[in-house]
C-alpha positions in Angstrom: -37.4 -39.6 -7.4 -41.1 -39.3 -6.8 -40.6 -39.4 -3.1 -38.0 -36.6 -3.3 -40.4 -34.6 -5.5 -43.1 -34.9 -2.8 -40.6 -33.8 -0.1 -39.5 -30.8 -2.2 -43.1 -29.8 -2.7 -43.9 -30.2 1.0 -40.9 -28.1 1.9 -41.9 -25.4 -0.5 -45.4 -25.3 0.9 -44.0 -25.0 4.5 -41.7 -22.2 3.4 -44.5 -20.3 1.6 -46.8 -20.9 4.5 -44.1 -19.6 6.8 -43.8 -16.5 4.7 -47.5 -16.0 4.9 -47.7 -16.4 8.7 -44.6 -14.4 9.4 -45.7 -11.6 7.2 -49.1 -11.8 8.9 -47.3 -11.6 12.3 -45.2 -8.7 11.1 -48.1 -6.9 9.4 -50.3 -7.3 12.5 -47.7 -6.5 15.1 -46.1 -3.7 13.1 -49.6 -2.4 12.2 -50.6 -2.3 15.8 -47.2 -0.9 16.8 -47.6 1.9 14.2 -51.1 2.8 15.4 -49.8 2.9 19.0 -46.8 4.8 18.1 -48.8 7.4 16.2 -51.1 8.0 19.2 -48.2 8.1 21.7 -46.3 10.6 19.5 -49.3 12.9 19.6 -49.5 12.7 23.4 -45.9 12.6 24.5 -43.0 14.9 23.7 -39.5 14.3 22.3 -37.9 14.2 25.7 -40.1 11.3 26.8 -39.0 9.2 23.8 -35.4 10.3 24.4 -35.3 9.1 28.0 -36.9 5.8 26.9 -34.2 5.4 24.2 -31.4 6.2 26.6 -32.5 3.5 29.0 -33.6 0.9 26.5 -30.4 0.9 24.4 -28.6 -0.3 27.5 -31.1 -3.0 28.3 -31.2 -4.1 24.6 -27.4 -4.4 24.5 -27.3 -6.6 27.6 -30.3 -8.6 26.2 -28.2 -9.6 23.2 -26.4 -12.1 25.4 -29.7 -14.0 25.8 -30.8 -13.4 22.2 -30.6 -15.6 19.2 -26.8 -16.0 19.3 -26.9 -18.8 21.8 -29.9 -20.5 20.2 -29.1 -20.0 16.5 -27.5 -23.5 16.3 -31.0 -25.0 17.0 -32.1 -23.6 13.6 -28.9 -24.0 11.7 -27.9 -27.6 12.5 -29.2 -30.3 10.2 -29.6 -32.8 13.2 -30.2 -32.0 16.8 -31.0 -33.9 20.0 -32.9 -33.2 23.2 -29.7 -32.7 25.3 -28.8 -29.8 22.9 -32.1 -28.1 23.6 -32.0 -28.5 27.4 -28.4 -27.3 27.5 -29.3 -24.3 25.3 -32.1 -23.4 27.6 -30.1 -23.4 30.9 -27.2 -21.6 29.3 -29.5 -19.0 28.0 -31.2 -18.5 31.4 -27.8 -18.3 33.1 -26.7 -15.6 30.7 -29.9 -13.8 31.2 -29.5 -13.7 35.0 -25.9 -12.5 34.7 -27.0 -9.7 32.3 -29.7 -8.6 34.7 -27.1 -8.3 37.5 -24.8 -6.3 35.3 -27.7 -4.0 34.3 -28.9 -3.3 37.9 -25.3 -2.7 39.1 -24.4 -0.2 36.4 -27.7 1.7 36.0 -26.7 4.5 38.4 -23.4 5.0 36.7 -25.0 5.2 33.3 -27.6 7.7 34.5 -24.8 9.9 35.8 -23.0 9.6 32.5 -26.1 10.8 30.7 -26.8 13.5 33.2 -30.4 12.2 33.5 -31.3 10.8 36.9 -34.5 9.3 35.7 -32.6 6.9 33.4 -31.5 4.8 36.5 -35.0 3.9 37.4 -36.0 3.3 33.8 -33.1 0.8 33.3 -33.9 -1.0 36.6 -37.5 -1.7 35.6 -36.8 -2.5 31.9 -34.2 -5.1 32.9 -37.1 -7.4 33.7 -37.5 -7.9 29.9 -34.1 -9.6 29.8 -35.3 -12.4 32.0 -38.6 -12.8 30.1 -36.6 -13.2 26.8 -34.1 -15.7 28.3 -36.9 -18.2 29.1 -38.5 -18.1 25.6 -35.6 -17.9 23.1 -35.1 -21.7 22.9 -38.8 -22.4 22.4 -39.0 -19.7 19.6 -36.0 -21.3 17.9 -37.6 -24.7 18.0 -40.7 -23.4 16.3 -38.6 -21.6 13.7 -36.6 -24.8 13.1 -39.9 -26.7 12.6 -41.0 -23.8 10.4 -44.2 -23.6 12.6 -44.4 -19.8 12.0 -48.1 -19.8 12.8 -47.4 -20.3 16.4 -44.5 -17.8 16.3 -46.9 -15.3 14.8 -49.4 -15.7 17.7 -46.7 -14.5 20.1 -46.8 -10.9 18.8 -50.3 -10.8 17.3 -51.7 -11.2 20.8 -49.2 -9.3 22.9 -48.4 -6.2 20.9 -51.9 -4.7 20.7 -52.6 -5.3 24.4 -49.3 -3.8 25.5 -50.0 -0.8 23.2 -53.4 -0.2 24.7 -51.9 -0.2 28.2 -49.3 2.4 27.1 -51.8 4.7 25.5 -54.1 4.6 28.5 -51.2 5.5 30.9 -50.0 8.2 28.5 -53.4 9.8 28.5 -53.4 9.8 32.3 -50.0 11.7 32.3 -47.5 8.9 33.0 -45.1 10.3 30.5 -42.1 8.1 29.8 -43.4 5.4 32.2 -46.3 4.8 29.7 -43.6 3.6 27.3 -42.0 1.4 29.9 -45.3 -0.2 30.9 -46.1 -0.9 27.3 -42.8 -2.7 26.9 -43.2 -4.8 30.1 -46.8 -5.9 29.3 -45.9 -6.8 25.8 -42.8 -8.9 26.9 -44.8 -10.7 29.6 -47.6 -11.6 27.2 -45.2 -12.8 24.6 -43.6 -15.1 27.1 -46.9 -16.5 28.3 -48.0 -17.1 24.7 -44.9 -19.0 23.8 -45.1 -21.3 26.8 -48.8 -22.0 26.0 -48.4 -22.9 22.3 -45.4 -25.2 22.5 -45.4 -28.5 24.4 -41.6 -28.7 24.9 -40.4 -28.1 28.4 -36.8 -27.8 29.7 -35.5 -30.6 31.9 -32.7 -30.5 34.4 -30.1 -31.8 31.9 -27.1 -29.9 30.7 -24.2 -31.4 28.7 -20.9 -29.6 28.7 -20.2 -31.0 25.2 -23.4 -29.4 23.9 -22.6 -26.2 25.8 -19.3 -26.0 24.0 -21.0 -26.7 20.7 -23.6 -24.0 21.3 -21.0 -21.5 22.3 -18.7 -22.5 19.4 -21.3 -21.7 16.8 -23.2 -19.0 18.8 -20.2 -16.9 19.6 -19.8 -15.8 16.1 -23.5 -15.1 15.7 -23.5 -13.3 19.0 -20.5 -11.3 17.9 -22.4 -10.4 14.7 -25.4 -9.2 16.7 -23.2 -7.1 19.0 -21.5 -5.5 16.1 -24.9 -4.9 14.3 -26.1 -3.4 17.5 -23.1 -1.1 17.6 -23.7 -0.2 14.0 -27.4 0.5 14.4 -28.0 1.3 18.1 -24.8 2.8 19.4 -25.8 6.1 17.9 -28.7 6.2 20.4 -26.2 6.1 23.2 -24.0 8.7 21.6 -26.8 11.1 20.6 -28.2 10.9 24.2 -24.7 11.5 25.6 -23.6 14.3 23.2 -26.8 15.9 22.0 -29.4 15.4 24.7 -32.8 13.6 25.2 -34.8 15.9 23.0 -32.6 15.4 19.9 -32.5 11.6 20.6 -36.3 11.6 20.8 -36.7 13.3 17.4 -34.2 10.9 15.8 -36.1 7.9 17.2 -39.4 9.2 15.8 -37.9 9.5 12.3 -36.1 6.2 12.7 -39.2 4.4 13.9 -41.2 5.4 10.8 -38.6 3.7 8.6 -37.8 0.7 10.8 -41.4 -0.3 11.2 -41.5 -0.8 7.4 -38.1 -2.4 7.3 -38.8 -4.9 10.0 -42.0 -6.0 8.2 -40.0 -7.0 5.2 -36.6 -7.9 6.7 -38.0 -9.8 9.7 -41.1 -11.2 8.0 -39.2 -12.9 5.2 -35.8 -13.0 6.8 -36.8 -15.4 9.6 -38.4 -17.8 7.1 -35.5 -17.7 4.5 -32.9 -18.3 7.2 -34.8 -21.5 8.2 -35.4 -22.5 4.6 -31.8 -21.8 3.4 -30.5 -23.8 6.4 -32.6 -26.8 5.2 -31.3 -26.4 1.7 -27.7 -25.8 2.5 -26.6 -29.2 1.1 -28.3 -28.7 -2.3 -26.6 -25.8 -4.0 -29.0 -25.8 -7.0 -32.1 -25.5 -4.8 -30.3 -23.0 -2.5 -29.6 -20.8 -5.5 -33.1 -21.0 -6.8 -34.5 -20.3 -3.3 -32.3 -17.2 -3.0 -33.3 -15.9 -6.4 -37.0 -16.2 -5.6 -36.6 -14.6 -2.1 -34.4 -11.8 -3.3 -36.8 -10.9 -6.2 -39.8 -10.9 -3.8 -38.0 -8.6 -1.3 -36.9 -6.3 -4.1 -40.4 -6.0 -5.5 -41.7 -5.1 -2.0 -38.9 -2.9 -0.7 -38.1 -0.6 -3.6 -41.5 1.0 -4.0 -42.1 1.2 -0.3 -39.0 3.1 0.7 -39.0 5.3 -2.4 -42.5 6.4 -1.7 -41.6 7.2 1.9 -38.6 9.2 0.7 -40.6 11.2 -1.8 -43.5 11.9 0.6 -41.8 12.0 4.0 -43.1 15.4 5.0 -46.8 14.8 4.4 -46.6 11.3 5.9 -45.0 12.6 9.1 -47.5 15.5 9.3 -50.4 13.1 8.8 -49.2 10.4 11.2 -47.5 12.3 14.0 -48.7 15.8 13.7 -47.3 19.1 12.5 -44.9 19.4 15.5 -42.7 16.6 14.0 -42.3 17.8 10.4 -38.8 19.1 11.2 -37.6 15.5 11.2 -38.4 15.1 7.5 -34.8 15.2 6.2 -33.8 12.6 8.7 -36.6 10.3 7.6 -35.7 10.7 3.9 -32.1 9.8 4.6 -33.2 6.8 6.7 -35.5 5.6 3.9 -32.5 5.1 1.6 -30.7 3.2 4.4 -33.8 1.1 5.0 -34.0 0.1 1.4 -30.4 -1.1 1.4 -30.7 -3.0 4.7 -33.9 -4.7 3.7 -32.4 -6.0 0.5 -29.2 -7.0 2.3 -31.2 -9.2 4.8 -31.6 -12.1 2.3 -27.8 -12.1 1.8 -27.3 -12.2 5.6 -29.8 -15.1 5.9 -28.0 -17.2 3.3 -24.5 -16.5 4.7 -25.7 -17.5 8.2 -27.5 -20.6 6.9 -24.5 -22.1 5.1 -22.5 -21.7 8.4 -20.4 -18.7 7.3 -21.0 -16.9 10.6 -17.3 -15.9 10.8 -17.5 -14.1 7.5 -20.7 -12.4 8.6 -19.0 -11.3 11.8 -16.2 -9.6 9.8 -18.7 -7.8 7.6 -20.7 -6.7 10.7 -17.5 -5.4 12.3 -16.7 -3.3 9.2 -20.3 -1.8 9.2 -20.0 -1.0 12.9 -16.7 0.8 12.4 -18.0 2.6 9.3 -21.1 3.9 11.1 -19.1 5.0 14.0 -16.8 7.0 11.7 -19.8 8.5 10.0 -21.4 9.6 13.3 -18.3 11.4 14.5 -17.6 12.9 11.1 -21.1 14.4 10.6 -22.9 14.8 14.0 -21.8 18.4 14.4 -23.7 19.2 11.1 -26.9 17.6 12.3 -28.7 14.2 12.3 -29.7 14.4 8.7 -26.1 14.3 7.6 -25.3 11.5 10.0 -28.2 9.4 8.5 -27.2 10.2 5.0 -23.6 9.0 5.8 -25.0 5.7 7.1 -27.0 5.2 3.9 -24.1 6.0 1.6 -21.7 3.7 3.5 -24.3 0.9 3.5 -24.6 1.2 -0.3 -20.8 1.3 -0.9 -20.3 -1.8 1.3 -23.2 -3.8 -0.2 -21.0 -5.6 -2.8 -19.1 -7.3 0.1 -22.3 -9.2 0.9 -22.9 -10.2 -2.7 -19.6 -12.0 -3.1 -20.1 -14.8 -0.5 -23.7 -15.3 -1.8 -22.4 -15.9 -5.3 -19.8 -18.3 -4.0 -22.2 -20.3 -1.9 -24.8 -20.7 -4.7 -22.6 -20.7 -7.8 -24.8 -18.0 -9.2 -23.4 -15.9 -12.0 -23.4 -12.1 -11.5 -25.7 -11.5 -14.5 -28.4 -13.8 -13.1 -28.0 -12.3 -9.7 -28.4 -8.7 -11.0 -31.5 -9.9 -13.0 -33.5 -10.2 -9.8 -33.5 -6.4 -9.4 -34.2 -5.2 -13.0 -38.0 -5.1 -12.9 -38.2 -3.6 -9.4 -35.6 -0.9 -10.2 -37.2 0.1 -13.5 -40.8 0.2 -12.1 -39.6 2.1 -9.0 -38.1 4.9 -11.2 -41.5 5.3 -12.8 -43.2 5.2 -9.3 -40.9 8.0 -8.1 -41.6 10.2 -11.2 -45.4 9.5 -10.8 -45.4 10.4 -7.1 -43.5 13.7 -7.7 -45.9 14.5 -10.6 -49.0 13.9 -8.5 -47.6 16.1 -5.8 -46.8 18.9 -8.3 -50.2 18.6 -10.0 -52.3 18.7 -6.8 -50.0 21.1 -4.8 -51.7 22.4 -1.7 -55.3 22.4 -3.1 -56.5 19.4 -1.1 -56.1 18.0 2.4 -52.8 16.2 3.0 -54.4 12.8 3.8 -56.4 12.9 0.6 -53.4 13.9 -1.5 -51.4 11.1 0.0 -54.1 8.6 -0.6 -54.5 9.5 -4.3 -50.7 9.6 -4.7 -50.4 6.1 -3.2 -53.1 4.6 -5.4 -51.8 6.2 -8.6 -48.2 5.4 -7.9 -48.9 1.8 -6.9 -51.0 1.3 -10.0 -48.2 2.6 -12.2 -45.7 0.4 -10.4 -47.8 -2.8 -10.7 -48.6 -2.1 -14.3 -44.9 -1.6 -15.1 -44.0 -4.8 -13.4 -46.6 -6.7 -15.4 -45.5 -5.2 -18.7 -41.8 -6.0 -18.0 -42.4 -9.5 -16.7 -46.0 -10.8 -16.5 -44.9 -14.0 -14.8 -43.9 -12.1 -11.6 -47.3 -11.0 -10.6 -48.9 -14.3 -11.7 -46.4 -16.2 -9.6 -47.0 -14.0 -6.5 -50.8 -14.5 -7.0 -50.4 -18.3 -7.2 -48.3 -18.3 -4.0 -50.8 -16.3 -2.0 -53.5 -18.8 -3.1 -51.3 -21.7 -1.9 -50.6 -20.0 1.4 -54.3 -19.6 2.1 -54.8 -23.4 1.4 -51.8 -24.4 3.5 -52.8 -22.2 6.4 
C-alpha cells in the first residue's frame, strides 16, 4: 500500500510538472507568436494573410496523414516495445513522402481553382514542412508518453521566436506573403533539429507488419477524428478563399488568430498533459474520475474569464494590438470568443474519451461537428462572417452534452458532481463581465485605449479572483500549492 501511495504521488508530481512545462511552452510559444503576429499584422495587409491561409490549409490537410493519428498509440497503450516505435517511424515517414507528392502534383490545380496563381508556388514551398513533421512525430510522442514535457517545451520555446524574427525582418524588407512562408519554414526546421537533439532514441531499419496493422488499427480512428476536426475548423478557410476572396479570408484569420492563440494555450497546454495522464489512469476509474474533476475545474477557472474578457473588450483589444485598420473584424472576434470558450472546455472531455480507447465514439462526434459547421457556413456566409462564426459557436454549445455523456460513463461520475466543477467559474465570470462593462462605461473615451484596457483587466481580474476565493477558498489555495510543487519538481 505504501509503495502504491509513493507511485501515485510520483505520478501526480509528473503530471503537475507536465502541466507546468507544457503551459510554459504554450505561454512562451504563443506569447512570441502573438508578438510576431501583432508586428506582421501592422506591416502586411489582409490579402497577404489570405494568400497564406489559402495555401497553408492545403498543406495542413495533407500533413494530417503524418500527424498524431499514426503515433497516438505510442501514448495510449499501456505497454509498448521497440519494434512498435520503429514501425511507427517508417510508416509515418512513408505517409509523409506520399503526402508531399500529392501536394506538389495538385498545387497548380488548386491555384487555378482559387483563381490566385501565387498559391501554387506557396503550396510547393510549404510542403517541405510535411517532411519535417514526419521525421519528428514519433520522437515527440515518446516524450509525451514518458511525460517529459520539459523537452517537448524546448522544441517551441527555441524555434518559434527565431522563426518570428526572420518573418518580421523579411516583412519589413517588402517580402509580403513570403515573409509568412519563411517564418513557417524556419520554425519547422528548428523544431525538428531541437527534437532530434534532446531525445536519444533513433529509428532502426526494423518494421513489423503486425505492428503496422496495430498502429493503423488504432490510429485510423484518431486520424479520422483529426480529418473531421480539420473539416469542421479549417474547411472554412478553403471555402472563404474560394467563395469570398483572399482579403475576406485574411480578415477572418486575423480575428480567428486572436482567439485561437488564447485557446491553444489552454487547450494544448493542459490537453496534452491530461491525455497522457488519463491514459496512465485508464484502468483505475476512481483516480480517473478525480483527475478529470481537477483538470476540468482548472480549465474552467482559466477559460471563462479569459474569453469573456475578450468578448466584452474585443474592439479596444484589436485596435491596440493590430491597429485601427482591423477594428472592422470586432464582431467576428466576439463570436469566435464564445466558440473558443466552448472548445477549450470540451478539450478535457476529448482527452479522456481518447485516453480510454473510445476513439470510434470520438470519431462519430467529430463527424457530427464537421457536418454541423458545414451547414452553418452555407446557411450564413451570404450574411457575413460574423453570422457564420456565431453559428459555429451556437452549434458547439448545443452539441456539448454529447461529449459529457461518454465522460460520465467512463468515470462513473454523477451529473451533479460533474456540474459542480463549473459553478465557481461561472458565477465569478458573470461578475467579471459586469465589472468590465462597468469600467468601460465609467471611463468612456476619456483615457487612452491601452490605459483603459489595463485598468479594466486589473479591476476585472481582482473581482474574479476575490469572488472565487469567497465561493471556495480551497480552489486558489490548491492552485498555489500546485505551482509551488511544480517549481520544486522542475
